[in-house]
C-alpha positions in Angstrom: 19.6 -17.9 8.8 16.4 -18.9 11.2 17.3 -19.8 14.4 16.3 -23.0 16.2 13.0 -22.8 17.4 11.8 -20.8 20.6 11.7 -22.5 23.7 10.6 -20.3 26.3 6.8 -20.3 27.8 3.7 -20.0 26.3 1.1 -19.8 28.6 -2.9 -19.7 27.6 -5.1 -16.5 28.0 -7.5 -17.7 26.2 -8.6 -20.3 23.5 -7.2 -17.7 21.0 -4.4 -15.9 22.8 -0.9 -17.0 24.4 1.3 -14.8 27.1 5.1 -14.4 27.5 5.8 -13.7 30.7 7.7 -10.7 31.8 9.7 -13.0 34.0 10.7 -14.8 31.3 13.7 -12.4 30.4 15.4 -9.9 32.5 14.1 -6.0 31.0 11.0 -7.1 30.3 8.8 -4.3 30.5 5.6 -5.6 29.5 4.4 -9.1 28.7 4.1 -10.7 25.5 0.7 -12.0 23.4 0.5 -14.2 20.7 -2.9 -14.6 18.8 -2.9 -18.1 17.6 -5.1 -21.2 18.4 -3.3 -24.4 19.5 -2.3 -25.9 16.1 -0.4 -22.7 15.2 1.1 -22.4 18.3 3.2 -24.7 17.7 4.1 -23.4 14.2 5.4 -20.7 16.0 7.3 -22.2 18.4 9.3 -23.5 15.0 11.2 -20.5 14.5 12.6 -17.5 17.1 9.1 -14.9 16.0 8.3 -15.6 19.2 11.7 -14.5 20.9 11.7 -11.4 19.3 8.1 -10.5 20.9 10.0 -10.9 24.0 12.7 -8.3 23.1 10.3 -6.0 21.7 8.6 -5.9 25.1 12.1 -4.3 26.5 11.8 -1.5 24.6 11.8 1.9 26.6 7.9 3.3 27.1 6.7 0.4 25.8 2.3 0.2 26.7 -0.1 -2.5 27.2 1.9 -5.4 25.4 4.5 -6.5 22.9 2.0 -8.1 20.5 2.2 -10.3 17.3 -0.6 -11.6 15.0 -1.4 -15.8 14.0 0.6 -14.7 11.3 3.7 -14.2 12.8 7.3 -14.9 11.8 10.6 -14.4 11.9 11.5 -10.8 11.0 14.3 -8.3 10.9 14.4 -7.2 15.0 10.2 -7.2 15.3 8.9 -10.6 14.0 6.5 -10.2 10.9 3.2 -9.8 12.5 4.2 -7.8 15.5 2.5 -4.8 17.0 4.4 -2.4 19.5 3.0 1.1 20.7 5.2 3.8 22.6 4.1 6.3 25.1 6.2 9.4 23.1 5.3 11.1 27.1 7.0 8.1 28.5 10.1 8.0 26.6 8.7 5.8 24.2 10.5 5.2 21.2 10.6 4.6 17.0 12.5 1.8 15.4 12.6 1.3 12.1 12.5 -2.7 12.8 8.8 -2.1 13.8 8.6 -1.5 10.7 10.1 -2.7 8.3 12.3 -2.0 5.1 9.0 -2.2 2.4 7.3 0.6 4.1 4.2 0.6 3.3 3.6 -2.0 1.9 -0.1 -2.6 1.7 -2.9 -3.8 -0.3 -5.3 -2.7 -2.1 -9.3 -3.9 -3.3 -10.8 -3.4 -6.3 -14.4 -4.2 -6.7 -16.1 -4.5 -10.3 -19.5 -5.8 -12.6 -17.7 -8.8 -13.9 -18.8 -11.6 -12.8 -17.0 -15.3 -12.7 -19.3 -16.3 -15.9 -17.8 -12.8 -17.6 -14.1 -13.6 -16.7 -13.3 -17.0 -16.0 -13.5 -18.4 -20.0 -11.1 -15.3 -20.7 -8.8 -15.6 -17.6 -5.6 -16.8 -19.3 -5.7 -14.0 -22.0 -6.8 -11.4 -19.2 -4.3 -12.6 -17.2 -1.4 -12.1 -19.7 -3.0 -8.8 -20.6 -2.2 -7.7 -17.4 1.3 -9.5 -16.8 2.6 -8.1 -20.1 1.2 -4.4 -18.9 1.5 -3.7 -15.4 5.6 -3.5 -14.5 6.5 -6.5 -12.7 10.2 -8.1 -11.6 13.3 -6.9 -9.4 14.2 -3.5 -10.2 11.8 -2.6 -12.8 10.6 0.6 -13.6 7.5 1.5 -15.4 5.6 4.4 -17.7 5.2 6.6 -14.4 8.5 8.7 -14.4 8.9 11.7 -11.9 11.9 14.2 -11.9 13.2 15.3 -8.7 11.1 17.8 -7.9 7.6 16.4 -8.7 9.4 13.3 -6.4 9.2 15.1 -3.4 5.5 16.6 -4.1 4.9 12.7 -4.1 6.5 12.4 -1.0 5.2 14.9 0.5 1.0 14.8 -0.5 0.9 11.2 -1.3 -2.3 10.1 -3.6 -3.5 14.0 -3.2 -0.6 14.7 -5.4 -1.9 12.3 -8.0 -5.0 13.5 -8.0 -4.0 17.2 -9.4 -2.8 15.1 -12.5 -5.9 13.1 -13.1 -4.6 10.3 -11.8 -6.7 9.4 -9.2 -10.5 10.5 -8.3 -12.3 11.7 -4.8 -13.6 8.5 -4.4 -9.6 6.8 -4.5 -8.8 9.2 -1.7 -11.8 8.7 0.3 -11.5 4.8 0.3 -7.5 4.5 1.3 -6.4 4.5 4.6 -5.7 8.2 6.0 -6.1 9.2 2.2 -3.3 8.4 1.2 -1.2 10.8 2.9 0.4 10.9 6.3 0.8 14.0 7.9 4.3 15.5 8.8 5.7 13.3 5.8 9.3 15.4 5.2 10.4 14.9 1.5 13.6 16.5 2.6 14.8 13.8 5.2 14.3 11.7 2.3 18.0 11.0 0.8 18.9 11.8 -2.8 19.7 7.9 -3.3 16.6 7.2 -2.1 15.0 9.5 -4.1 17.0 8.4 -7.5 15.5 4.8 -6.8 11.8 6.1 -6.7 12.0 8.1 -10.0 10.7 4.9 -12.2 9.2 2.3 -9.4 6.2 4.3 -8.9 3.7 2.3 -10.7 5.3 -1.1 -10.4 4.3 -4.1 -8.5 8.3 -5.8 -7.5 9.2 -9.0 -6.7 8.9 -11.2 -4.0 5.7 -11.4 -2.4 4.1 -9.0 -4.4 1.4 -10.0 -6.8 -1.5 -8.7 -8.9 -5.0 -11.3 -8.0 -7.9 -11.9 -10.8 -10.1 -13.1 -7.9 -13.8 -14.6 -7.2 -15.8 -13.9 -4.3 -16.7 -17.6 -3.4 -18.7 -17.2 0.2 -20.5 -14.3 2.0 -19.9 -14.7 5.8 -22.1 -11.2 6.3 -24.9 -10.3 3.8 -25.4 -7.1 5.3 -21.3 -5.9 5.6 -20.9 -6.8 1.8 -23.7 -5.0 0.9 -22.1 -1.7 2.3 -18.6 -2.5 0.7 -20.4 -3.3 -2.7 -19.6 -7.0 -3.3 -21.8 -9.7 -3.8 -20.9 -13.9 -4.5 -20.1 -14.3 -8.0 -18.4 -11.0 -8.8 -14.8 -10.4 -9.9 -12.7 -8.4 -7.6 -8.9 -7.7 -8.5 -6.2 -7.2 -5.3 -2.9 -5.3 -5.5 -0.3 -6.2 -3.1 2.9 -3.8 -3.2 4.7 -0.9 -1.5 7.2 1.6 -1.2 9.8 0.2 -3.9 13.8 0.3 -3.9 12.7 3.9 -2.5 11.5 2.6 1.0 14.0 -0.1 1.5 16.6 2.5 1.0 15.0 5.0 3.5 15.0 1.8 6.3 18.1 1.4 5.3 19.5 5.0 5.5 17.5 5.0 8.9 19.0 1.9 10.7 22.6 3.2 9.7 22.3 6.4 11.2 20.3 5.0 14.2 23.5 2.5 15.0 24.9 5.0 17.9 21.2 6.4 19.1 20.3 3.7 22.1 23.7 4.4 23.3 23.3 8.0 23.5 20.1 7.7 24.6 21.4 5.2 27.3 19.0 2.1 25.7 19.7 -1.1 26.5 18.9 -3.4 24.0 18.9 -7.3 23.6 19.6 -7.5 19.5 21.2 -4.6 17.7 18.1 -4.9 14.9 16.0 -3.4 16.9 17.9 0.0 17.2 15.7 3.1 17.8 15.4 6.6 19.0 13.3 8.2 20.8 9.8 9.4 19.3 10.8 13.2 20.2 14.6 12.9 19.4 16.2 14.3 16.4 17.0 11.0 15.4 13.5 10.2 16.1 11.5 13.1 14.0 14.0 12.9 11.2 13.0 8.6 10.7 9.2 9.4 11.2 9.7 12.0 8.7 11.1 10.1 5.6 8.9 6.6 6.6 5.8 9.1 6.4 7.2 10.5 2.7 7.8 6.3 2.0 4.4 5.3 3.0 2.7 8.3 0.7 5.1 7.0 -2.4 3.7 3.4 -1.3 0.0 4.4 -1.4 0.7 6.5 -4.7 2.3 3.6 -6.2 -0.7 1.2 -5.5 -2.9 3.8 -7.3 -0.9 3.9 -10.0 -0.9 0.6 -10.7 -4.9 0.0 -9.9 -4.7 2.7 -12.5 -2.7 0.5 -15.3 -5.8 -2.1 -14.3 -8.2 0.0 -14.6 -7.1 0.9 -18.3 -6.2 -2.6 -19.5 -9.8 -4.4 -18.0 -11.5 -1.2 -20.0 -9.5 -2.4 -23.3 -10.4 -6.0 -22.8 -14.0 -5.8 -22.4 -14.0 -2.5 -24.2 -15.9 -0.5 -22.0 -14.6 2.3 -19.8 -13.4 1.8 -16.7 -16.2 3.2 -15.3 -19.0 1.4 -16.8 -17.3 -2.0 -15.4 -17.6 -0.4 -11.8 -13.8 -0.6 -11.1 -14.2 1.2 -7.8 -11.2 0.7 -4.9 -13.2 -1.0 -1.9 -10.3 0.4 0.3 -6.9 0.2 0.7 -4.7 -0.6 3.7 -1.0 -0.4 5.1 0.3 -3.3 6.9 4.1 -2.4 7.1 3.8 1.3 9.1 4.5 3.1 12.4 1.2 5.7 13.1 0.8 8.5 15.6 -3.1 7.2 17.2 -4.8 7.8 20.7 -5.7 4.7 22.0 -7.0 3.9 25.8 -4.2 2.4 27.5 -5.0 1.8 31.5 -8.4 3.9 31.7 -6.4 7.1 30.1 -6.2 8.0 26.5 -3.2 8.7 25.2 -1.6 9.4 21.9 0.9 6.5 20.8 3.4 5.4 18.1 1.8 2.2 16.8 4.4 0.0 15.3 2.3 -2.5 12.9 5.0 -4.8 10.9 3.1 -7.1 8.8 -0.2 -5.8 10.8 -3.1 -4.5 9.3 -5.2 -1.3 11.0 -8.8 -2.9 12.1 -10.9 0.2 13.7 -14.3 -0.8 14.6 -17.7 0.8 13.6 -18.1 4.7 14.5 -14.3 5.9 14.2 -13.9 8.9 13.2 -10.8 7.5 10.9 -13.2 5.2 9.2 -14.2 6.7 6.1 -18.2 7.9 6.1 -19.7 5.0 3.9 -18.0 2.4 6.1 -18.5 3.8 9.6 -21.4 2.0 10.2 -19.4 -1.3 10.1 -16.0 -0.5 10.5 -13.0 -1.0 8.5 -12.5 -2.5 5.7 -9.4 -5.5 6.6 -7.7 -7.0 3.7 -5.8 -9.9 4.4 -4.1 -11.6 1.3 -3.6 -15.6 1.1 -1.5 -17.4 -1.3 -2.2 -18.1 -4.7 -3.6 -21.7 -4.7 -6.4 -21.1 -1.5 -8.0 -18.1 -1.1 -8.1 -14.0 0.2 -9.8 -12.4 3.0 -12.4 -9.4 3.6 -13.0 -8.7 6.9 -14.0 -5.6 8.7 -12.8 -4.4 12.6 -14.5 -5.2 15.1 -13.9 -3.5 18.9 -11.9 -6.3 20.4 -9.5 -4.5 18.5 -9.1 -1.3 20.3 -9.7 -3.2 23.6 -6.5 -5.5 22.5 -4.7 -4.8 19.7 -4.5 -0.9 19.5 -6.6 -1.5 16.8 -4.7 -3.9 14.8 -5.0 -7.5 13.0 -3.2 -10.0 11.0 -2.0 -8.8 7.5 -1.9 -12.4 5.5 -1.3 -15.7 5.9 2.5 -16.0 7.4 5.4 -18.1 6.0 6.2 -21.1 7.2 9.4 -21.9 5.2 12.0 -19.2 4.2 12.5 -18.3 -0.1 15.7 -20.8 0.4 13.8 -24.0 1.8 10.7 -23.3 -0.6 13.1 -23.1 -3.6 14.8 -26.3 -2.8 10.8 -27.6 -1.5 10.1 -26.6 -5.6 12.7 -29.0 -7.2 11.8 -31.1 -10.0 8.2 -29.4 -9.9 6.2 -26.8 -12.7 4.4 -24.5 -9.6 2.2 -23.1 -12.7 0.8 -26.5 -14.1 -0.2 -26.9 -10.4 -1.5 -24.1 -9.7 -3.3 -24.1 -13.5 -4.7 -27.9 -12.1 -6.2 -26.3 -9.3 -7.7 -23.7 -11.7 -5.4 -20.3 -11.2 -3.7 -19.3 -14.2 -0.4 -17.3 -12.5 2.6 -15.5 -14.8 5.6 -14.7 -13.2 8.9 -13.2 -14.7 10.9 -17.0 -13.8 10.3 -20.2 -12.4 12.3 -19.0 -8.9 9.5 -16.4 -8.1 6.7 -18.9 -8.2 8.7 -21.1 -6.4 9.0 -18.9 -3.2 5.4 -18.5 -3.6 4.0 -21.8 -4.0 0.6 -22.1 -1.2 3.2 -24.8 1.2 5.2 -21.8 1.7 2.8 -20.4 3.9 -0.2 -20.9 6.6 -3.6 -21.4 6.3 -4.9 -18.4 5.6 -8.5 -19.6 6.3 -7.5 -20.6 9.4 -5.3 -17.8 10.4 -8.7 -15.6 9.6 -10.8 -17.5 12.0 -8.1 -17.3 15.4 -8.6 -13.4 14.6 -12.2 -13.6 14.2 -12.5 -15.4 16.9 -10.8 -12.6 19.1 -13.0 -10.2 18.0 -10.3 -8.5 16.2 -11.9 -8.5 12.8 -15.5 -10.3 11.8 -15.6 -12.1 8.4 -17.5 -10.9 5.7 -16.3 -12.6 2.4 -13.7 -14.6 1.0 -11.9 -14.1 -2.6 -10.8 -17.6 -4.6 -8.0 -16.7 -7.2 -8.2 -17.3 -10.5 -4.9 -15.5 -12.4 -2.5 -14.0 -10.3 0.5 -12.2 -11.6 3.8 -12.1 -9.9 7.2 -10.6 -10.2 
């Protein structure tokens, strides 16, 4: 249950960022910083997410500040929308709560040569075809089955393993964050129970806020960047939002159990047991990182296989190969992950462990980790919205490196719990309301659409405006949903 709202201090740093001073709570090693405008900061006060920002500021080895994006809301231990970097050389810790249960939940954007005129007259039939083919829903398995040996290879190699099986192209790898594989993954650190849960779920959408959307690019804000990214006004794109499914959930659950006693063993005092953690360089920390990286690789493979099914459906539907339809991957970004990265802190380059929970990497132009094709404009940043409004494509800006360890928001951010959203939807047909707005929505049950109704979310355009003005990422294009598949 969400607790009552936050009543502590929030001091404006500028029009787009607010400070929680270290004097607020004993034990804060750094200040808290929340990116928001005056309207959004009032929504932030509605729950205890800002309190969680202050709690995260107490973690050993934390650098610069405990950070939160404008889509911040209450989460497990860390707020969703939280970013924290810890320095292993200063006793920095890794916390599963700073990654979340759905390890490497993320978003993939696929462009096409199709236009709104090609698709709009047939949108209901196309949405139905995708809904029929792409597995969605709680616990639902898919068409790709991996035995234990194959799955452990996939956990270690990510999308690269799928390429050896003809299920991914080099272009797909090139346009996936980290090439679709985190170094240091340790399949042997993943429990047999987690492996069993993942055997038939790679290539499935899942439930909750996961989705597959057919979208139309309805406005371009940066023509040069849009051209480099291969998107244009009126173009039909497809967006895939999913993660590591039951396998990732089990990895997190196992880690929280294994780390329960670690803070006491290492003399770490925590304000919230949900922040269970261990030093990055400890045996417990290394074990979790190895398993988390393996689950992240599984998630990238999951979205790759989902994209493969989308390509197949569209090829059959339009009677052309997916290549002739131009179904190329723009980019795939993770938004529940911890990664070792180099950042400048107080004038010194350090290797830090960056936790991004409900936050997206947003590296600027010139960064070595941005694909060659996009290096002149910056890393693509994909920000999904709700089913009834819009999603956004941005590119990372230098301000992200200066202010947020190369990070940006990841979505709109909830303003209603799922329980409250269901109560709010009583007596309503969310699918019909969306149809009146020109959006065809398909879901396994009424509850799924009720939980994810547009009213349950902040206005993503307002969230994106904040990160744009704060210099974290720059607007490139807005995408309007016309067809939605939910679990």
